[in-house]
C-alpha positions as CSV (number, residue, x, y, z in Angstrom):
1,M,156.4,82.8,54.7
2,V,154.9,82.8,58.6
3,F,155.8,87.0,58.4
4,T,153.4,87.2,55.6
5,K,150.5,84.9,57.0
6,I,150.2,87.1,59.8
7,C,150.8,90.5,58.0
8,R,148.0,89.5,55.9
9,F,145.7,88.1,58.7
10,S,146.5,91.4,60.3
11,R,145.3,92.8,57.1
12,Y,141.8,91.1,57.3
13,M,141.5,91.6,60.8
14,I,142.0,95.8,61.6
15,G,139.0,96.9,60.2
16,P,136.6,94.4,62.1
17,F,138.2,95.3,65.1
18,F,138.5,98.7,64.3
19,G,134.8,98.2,64.1
20,L,133.5,96.3,66.8
21,T,135.8,98.7,68.9
22,M,133.8,101.4,67.5
23,M,130.4,99.6,67.9
24,S,131.4,98.6,71.8
25,Y,132.3,102.3,72.4
26,F,128.8,103.2,70.9
27,I,126.4,101.1,73.0
28,Y,128.7,101.9,76.2
29,H,127.9,105.4,75.9
30,T,124.5,104.4,75.0
31,I,123.6,102.9,78.5
32,Y,125.9,104.8,80.7
33,G,126.3,108.2,78.9
34,N,125.4,111.5,80.2
35,H,122.2,111.0,78.2
36,G,122.2,107.2,78.1
37,L,119.8,105.3,79.1
38,I,120.1,105.4,82.7
39,A,120.6,109.4,83.0
40,W,117.5,109.2,81.2
41,R,115.3,107.0,84.2
42,R,117.0,109.2,86.8
43,F,116.0,112.4,85.1
44,N,112.2,111.0,84.6
45,K,112.8,110.6,88.5
46,D,113.4,113.9,89.3
47,I,110.7,115.3,87.2
48,E,108.3,112.9,88.8
49,Q,109.4,114.6,92.2
50,A,109.6,118.0,91.6
51,E,105.8,117.0,90.1
52,R,105.1,116.2,93.5
53,N,106.8,119.2,95.0
54,L,105.2,121.3,92.7
55,A,101.6,119.7,93.5
56,Q,102.5,120.1,97.9
57,I,103.5,123.5,97.2
58,E,99.9,124.6,94.8
59,K,98.6,122.7,97.3
60,T,100.1,125.1,100.2
61,R,99.5,128.5,97.5
62,D,95.8,127.6,97.8
63,N,95.3,127.5,101.5
64,L,97.0,130.6,102.4
65,V,94.9,132.5,98.9
66,N,92.0,130.8,100.9
67,C,92.9,132.4,104.2
68,V,94.0,135.9,102.5
69,M,90.3,136.0,100.5
70,L,88.6,135.0,104.0
71,L,90.5,138.4,105.6
72,H,89.2,140.3,102.9
73,P,87.0,143.4,103.8
74,N,84.2,142.7,101.5
75,S,84.3,139.0,102.7
76,L,85.6,138.6,106.6
77,D,84.9,136.2,108.4
78,P,84.0,136.4,111.7
79,D,85.2,133.3,113.4
80,L,89.0,133.8,111.2
81,L,89.2,137.6,112.5
82,E,88.6,136.3,116.2
83,E,91.5,133.1,115.7
84,R,94.1,135.8,114.2
85,A,93.5,138.3,117.0
86,R,94.2,135.5,119.2
87,L,96.7,134.6,118.2
88,M,98.3,137.9,117.4
89,L,97.4,139.5,120.8
90,N,98.0,135.7,122.5
91,M,94.8,136.5,124.4
92,G,91.9,134.7,125.4
93,N,89.1,133.5,127.8
94,N,90.0,131.2,131.2
95,D,87.6,129.3,130.3
96,D,88.7,128.6,126.5
97,I,90.3,125.5,125.2
98,I,92.8,125.8,122.7
99,I,93.9,123.9,120.0
100,F,97.1,124.9,117.9
101,R,97.1,123.4,114.3
102,P,99.0,124.7,111.7
103,Y,97.2,126.1,108.3
104,F,99.4,124.5,105.7
């Protein structure tokens, strides 16, 4: 009699238990899985960092393109030419005050 009640009770509980287990599995992986909510936030942070790096690299590239355009023979800037010649030849006048600054 007791065994029959246990069998009947277990038959009614297997389905809901299995459903609850599967639901828990999917909820866990929705939050913590490789493509879950936490990974999604981490991917968004990585994308924002990559966009900031891209903006910085584009700014550096624009500065370098500008310097190259100023050294173009058709639009040669005498000041930039003198600056580059002094830097490359390591020469200067005795009364010059030289301040080195990076270009980018």
